[in-house]
C-alpha positions in Angstrom: 126.5 118.9 76.4 127.2 115.0 75.8 128.2 113.6 72.7 124.9 111.9 72.0 122.5 114.8 72.9 122.9 117.1 70.0 121.3 117.1 66.8 123.9 118.9 64.7 127.1 120.6 64.8 127.5 124.5 64.6 130.6 125.5 62.7 130.8 129.0 64.5 132.4 130.4 67.7 129.7 133.1 67.6 127.8 133.2 70.9 125.0 134.9 69.0 124.6 132.2 66.7 124.4 129.6 69.4 121.9 131.8 71.4 119.7 131.8 68.3 119.8 128.1 68.0 119.0 127.8 71.7 116.0 130.1 71.1 114.5 127.7 68.6 115.4 124.6 70.9 117.9 123.0 68.6 120.6 121.1 70.4 124.0 121.5 69.0 127.8 121.0 69.6 130.4 123.4 68.3 133.1 122.4 65.8 136.0 124.5 64.4 135.9 125.8 61.0 138.7 128.2 60.2 138.5 129.7 56.6 140.2 132.6 54.9 137.4 135.2 54.7 139.1 137.6 52.3 136.7 138.6 49.4 138.1 137.5 46.1 138.8 140.0 43.4 135.6 141.3 41.9 133.6 138.9 44.0 130.1 140.1 44.6 128.6 140.2 48.1 126.2 137.5 47.3 128.7 135.3 45.9 131.0 136.1 48.8 128.7 135.1 51.6 127.7 132.0 49.7 131.3 130.8 49.3 132.2 131.6 52.9 129.3 129.9 54.4 129.6 126.8 52.2 133.5 126.7 52.9 132.7 126.8 56.8 130.1 124.1 56.5 132.5 121.7 54.5 135.4 122.5 56.7 133.3 121.8 59.9 132.1 118.6 58.3 135.7 117.4 57.7 136.3 117.9 61.5 133.4 115.5 62.3 134.2 111.7 62.3 132.9 110.0 59.0 130.5 107.7 60.9 128.9 110.6 62.6 126.0 111.6 60.1 124.8 114.6 62.0 124.9 117.7 59.8 127.1 120.8 60.2 125.5 124.3 60.1 127.6 127.3 59.2 126.8 130.9 58.5 128.5 134.0 57.1 127.2 137.6 57.5 128.3 140.7 55.4 127.4 144.4 55.8 127.2 146.1 52.5 127.3 149.8 51.6 127.8 151.3 48.1 128.8 147.7 47.1 131.6 147.5 49.5 131.7 144.5 52.0 132.5 146.0 55.4 134.0 143.3 57.6 135.1 143.4 61.2 136.9 146.6 62.1 140.6 146.3 62.2 141.1 149.0 64.7 139.4 152.4 66.0 140.2 154.3 62.8 138.8 151.5 60.7 135.8 151.5 62.9 135.1 155.2 62.6 135.5 155.0 58.9 132.7 152.4 58.8 130.5 154.5 61.1 130.9 157.4 58.9 129.8 155.5 56.0 126.7 154.0 57.8 125.7 157.1 59.7 122.2 158.4 58.5 122.0 155.9 55.6 120.6 152.5 54.7 122.7 149.6 54.2 122.2 146.0 53.2 123.0 142.9 55.4 123.4 139.6 53.8 123.6 136.2 55.7 124.3 133.1 53.9 123.4 129.7 55.8 124.8 126.3 54.7 124.2 122.9 55.9 126.5 120.1 55.1 125.7 116.4 55.4 126.9 113.2 53.8 128.5 114.8 50.8 125.6 117.3 50.4 125.7 121.0 51.0 122.3 123.0 51.0 122.2 126.8 51.1 119.9 129.7 51.9 120.4 133.5 51.8 118.7 136.2 53.9 118.7 139.8 52.7 117.9 142.7 55.0 118.0 146.5 54.8 119.1 148.5 57.9 118.5 152.2 58.2 120.8 154.0 60.7 120.1 157.4 62.3 122.8 160.0 62.1 125.5 159.0 64.7 127.7 161.9 65.8 131.3 161.5 66.7 130.9 161.4 70.5 128.6 158.5 70.2 130.8 156.7 67.7 133.8 157.0 70.1 131.7 156.0 73.0 130.5 153.0 71.1 134.0 151.8 70.3 135.1 152.2 73.8 132.2 149.7 74.9 134.2 147.0 73.2 130.9 145.6 71.4 132.0 146.6 67.7 135.4 144.8 67.7 134.1 141.4 66.4 131.0 142.5 64.5 130.7 142.7 60.7 130.1 146.3 59.8 131.2 147.2 63.3 127.9 146.9 65.2 125.7 144.4 66.9 121.9 145.0 66.4 121.3 142.8 69.4 123.4 145.1 71.8 124.1 148.7 72.2 124.1 149.1 68.3 120.4 148.8 68.4 120.3 152.5 69.4 121.3 153.5 65.8 118.8 151.4 64.0 115.9 153.5 62.7 114.5 151.1 60.4 114.8 147.4 59.6 113.3 145.6 56.6 114.1 141.9 56.6 115.2 139.5 59.2 116.3 140.6 62.6 117.8 137.3 63.4 119.7 137.6 60.0 121.2 140.8 60.8 122.2 139.1 64.2 124.1 136.4 62.1 121.7 133.4 61.8 118.4 134.0 60.0 116.1 131.6 61.8 113.5 131.3 58.9 116.3 130.2 56.4 117.9 128.0 59.1 114.5 126.3 59.8 114.1 125.7 56.1 117.4 123.9 56.0 116.9 121.8 59.2 113.4 120.8 58.1 115.1 119.5 54.8 117.4 117.6 56.8 114.6 116.1 58.9 115.6 117.8 62.0 112.6 118.5 64.2 112.5 122.2 65.5 109.6 122.0 67.9 110.0 118.6 69.4 111.8 120.1 72.4 109.5 122.9 72.9 108.4 121.6 76.4 112.0 121.9 77.5 112.3 125.5 76.6 
């Protein structure tokens, strides 16, 4: 992608977020935005995803030349059960612990989206509820062996093999994937970025 072709920067290495932007015809370039994603003491899930998404957007913006006015988009996703934020599994035992918590239950998925431009940061939140069927131990072990859960919040990917476990979804499918397109579209519209101008090229 050439320097002049993109409409914005994406402060994420997630291929899923890139795929979702491609889906709606947004041209982007990626920028690094490494932040500490450790939840703060007593921090609520809503405050957590807001803080991390905004920090990523601001960090990404600081990596872009000052004269480049294109905005930086960032997002953060958290899987919550019983008020606990389930991050990416540290190892197989941690993953199995997560699956035991999620199996046969409904959990919440929050994805915060932030857009930083010229000293301003705008923010939107997507909230979804995902119901899992019961997942037996054999399936849990097989899913871990697939490699898919390793880099996923909550240890699963709804767009991949993890879809086998989803019995019910109330909310945003793209939000559970990691970039809610409705909320993202609201932010991009606010920034004056045309979403359908490139539809003929899709």
